[in-house]
N, C-alpha and C positions, 0 to 999 in steps of 0.2 A: 507551143513549145515542146513540152514533154515529149509527146508522139512523134515529132521530127528528130529529136536527138535520140530515142530509140531507133527508129528506122536508119538512121544514119549509121549509128553504131553498129547494126546489125550487118548492115551493108559492107563498111569497114571490114568488121569481121571475118564476113563470108569471102572477102578477098584475100585478105590476110593470113586466114588459118591454113589455107591450102597450101599458100605462099611459104609459109613456115613450112609445113610438113613435107614438101617436096625435098626428093632426094639432091636434084640439081638446085646449085646455087641461085642460078639467075630469075626464076619465079620472085622471090623475095629480094633480091637486088632490084628488079625493075618497078615492084612495088615501092621499095621505099625510095626508089630516084625519084619516082613521080612526086613523093610527098614532097622530098627535099627541094624538087625544083618549082613546086608550088610554093614553100616556103619562103624560095629565093625571090621569088615574083612577089608574094607578100611584103617580103622585108624592103626590096627596092621600091614600094609603094608608102611604105612608111616612111619612107625617108626621100622624098620629093620626088618620086619619078612614076612618071604614067604614060599609059598607052605601050606603042612599042618598044619605048626605050625599056620598059619594066620588064615586058618578053624578051628583050635583049640580056636583060641582069639572069632571067631564068634561063636561058639557054646558054650561057657564060656557066652558069653554075654545073650544068648538067657537063659541060666539056669540061672542066677542071675535075670534074668526078670522076670521068673518064681515065685522065691522066693521070690522076694519082691512084687510078685503080691499077693499072697498066704498069705504072711504075713501081709498083711493090713497096713504096712509102710505108703503108698500114703495118709491114714485118717490123719495122723499126721501133723499138720501147720510145727510142727520143724523141719522135716526132708525138707522142701521145703526151709527156710531159710537157714541150713547149706547148703544145696545144692548151695543156689546164692552165699552167702558167700565163700565156696570154689569157684565157679567160679569167682569172682572178684580178691580173692586172687591169684588164680593160673595163671589169664591172666595177672595180675600186674605183677607177676614174672615173668612169661615165654617171655611177651613183653619187660621186661626190660633187659633180657638176650638177646634178638634179633636171628636172625636169623642163626649167625655165631656159637652162643654157645647153642642154643636148645639141638643138639645132644650130648651136654657134659654133661646134666642131665641125670640122670640113666633112662634108657630106660625101666626097668621094671617098674618103676614109672610112665613113660609117658602114657605106656600100659596100665596099670590098672587103673590108673585116667581117661584116654580117656573111656574106656569099662564102667567105674561107673557111669560117667557122661550120657554116651547114655541110660544107662539102667534107670537112674532116669529121663531124661528126658522122656522116653518112658511111665515111670509109672503115669507121672505129665499128659501124654497125655490121659491116661487112666482114672485118676481122672477128667480131663477136660470133658471126654466123660460121664462117671457119672453124671458130675453136667448139662450139657445138650448141646444139640446141637447148639444151640446158641452161647453159652460160648466157645466153641471149635471152631467152626467158626471164631468168634471174636477173638481168639488169633492167629490163622493163618491170617488173613487178616491184623492184627497190622503190622507182621513179614512182610510178602510180600508189605504193604504199605512203611516199611520203607526202603524196600529193592531196591524196585524199583524208589521210591523218591529219594532217596537217590544217585542212580546210573545217573537220569536224570537231578538233581540239579547239581551233580559234572559236568557231561558233559556241562552243560549251565552256570554255573557260576563259579566252581570249580577254587581257586587259591593256598590255603594255604593246604598243603598235613597233612592228618590226620598220616600217618605213612608209608614215602615214602620206608623206606628200606622192608616193610612187604609186602605193598600194594599199591602200588604207585599209583593205580587210585583212590582211597578215598581220599576224601577232606574233611576240616571242614566243607565247604559250602554243600556237598551232605549230611552230618550227620546233619544240621539245617533242610535240604530241608524236608527229612525225618522224622526230628520229628515233624515237623508243617504238613505235609503229616497224619499224624499219630492222632494229634488233630482234623485235619478237618473230618479222616476218622472215629473218636470217635463219634463227633458231629452228622454226617450224619447218622452213625448206631441206635445212640440212637434215631433220629428223625424219621427215615423210615424204618429201619430193625425190630428193636425191635418191634415195633407192628403186625409186619408180623408175628414174631417168637414167640410170646408172650406164645404160647403152648410147647417153646420148653426151656424154662427156660432163664433166664437172661442173657446178654452178659456181657462180661467183662467190656466194657465201662459202663455200665448202674450199675455195682456192685460196680464199683471203684467211681463212681458218689455217690451212693446213699450211700455207707459208709464212705467214707472220704472227701466228699464236692468238692467244686470247685475248691481249691486250692489244695488239694489231689490227685484231678482227673490227673491235669496238672503235677502234680511232679511224680505220679507212671506212667503215660503214657513215661515221660521221662526217668523213671529208666528202662524201659523195650525195651523201643528203644535204649539206650545205650547199654544193654546186648546184643540185636541183633547186634549190630556193634561189640561187643567183640565177639560173637561168629563167625562170620564172620573172623576176623582178626585172631584168634586161629589157627583156619582153613587155613588162608592162610600160617600163620607162619610155620606150619607143612608142607604144600606142597611146599612151598619154600627152605626150610633146607633139603627137599626130591629129591628136582632138580625138581619137575613135575608140569605141568600147571594144571591137574585135578587130583582128587582124586581115580578117576579109570575110565573104560571107558562102567560102568555098562549101564548106560543110555545115547544112544546114540544121539549125540547132544547135550545133556546137561553137559557131561563129567562124575561123581559119584554121589553117593546118599548122600556122605557127603557136595557135593556144591550144594545141592537143600535142605540142613537140618540143615546146619551149626548154622543159624542164630536163626532159632528154639530152638536148645538143651538149652541154659540159659535163653530164655523167659519163656517158658512155667514150669518149677520149681517156678521162680519166680513171674509168673502171678498167680499160685496155693496158693502159700504165701499169696499172699495179697485178693486175695477172702476168704480165710480159715481163715484169721485175721480179714478180715471187718465182718465177719458173727460172729465172738467171742466178737468181742467190741460191736457190734448192741445189 
């Protein structure tokens, strides 16, 4: 299993890094859209769709992504705030329903809602790429830090369960560990990474510090860390309701694409909303 995880990770990095480094926008757009399309296929399967029908939902996600991208909706700060509010409201509703009642909600609403949020997350990534490589990477690293240190903190100090019926391994201590790690990564990024990548635009951390001040910086990073947890919990809820451990077997050793991107999905729209709002009020 460990060997599979390493090989899969290396293959993904071998594709992702050149796509990120390319001057043109299309390599990263294509790479990330393939992942989002795969995640859409997985989401359809988690919500009672199989075979050709699941592929159709995947193709629908690609079509919607193209429409949203061409329309220029990603340039509107309001879109990202609406998306963030939908994430908060939908997750509060779904998590309150719990695993046993998830499938009692309308299946078409679950399918369409998930596909739309996947597409909007992809569009937010595209907006972040336009903003600059430094900004895009800093958002990725925020989510990765929150995830890795939440896991480590939960293993070391976890006592109080966050959502035992949905994701038994998650604890409040883990969430707080992830939050502290994000603050630390943000401070370190501004100190050491930003000077090295000054020609690649401003990082998320520096943008928040510049536009919202120190207190706002802490609050914004806390919001984004919380949203990363929400994304993870929502996917765990869907998987547990479907009775599966992984969203699929597309990534050997890692499970499915959704298993790897779930925490990114609500964070990217909220991050772009904060960035664009900061620019507007400056």
